N, C-alpha and C positions, 0 to 999 in steps of 0.2 A: 505495503498501497504507499500512497505518499500525498500528499502536504503537501498541498502549492495553497502558499495567503497572499489576493488580489489587494493589493496595495490601495483601489480602490474605494473595497469596501470596508476599512479599517477606520474609523475617528480618535477624535484624539480627546483626551480626557478632560474631563471635565474642570477635575484639579489638579494639575503637577504636581505629585509627592513623591523627591528619589529616594523619602528615610521606608514609606513602604514598598513591599511587593503587590502587583500587581498581580491576579487570578483572576480562572473561569471561572463564574459563579455557575452557569446555564444556559445549555442551547435557546436561543428563540425560536421556537418552534416554528412562529410561523409563517419564518423568512427561508426556512429550509426550501431548500429546490433538490433537481435528480441530483448533482452530484456536490452542493455547494451546504454549508449547515452554519452557520453566524454567533457565535456564543459572548454574550454580555458577559464584562468584565468586572475586578471588581471597584476601580473609577469607577466604571458608567460607562464606557467607554465597549464599542464592540469591535471583534474580527472575522475576517469569512474565511474559513477554509477549501479545497476544492483539490476532494477525493478523486484519483484520475484513474481508471482502470476499473478491476473489480476483483474481490479477495471474497473466498466460502472459507 
């Protein structure tokens, strides 16, 4: 499995805080596409991952 991130779908955090690590809070299922998942981050930003290929 390969994960590619589309830079156009990455949002900026609302408040930059270099001392606190940013982590995935959960998936935004309403934004899910065939090969793309969008995740809500702990700082309020979002990141999208594009999955290439099939895995069984």
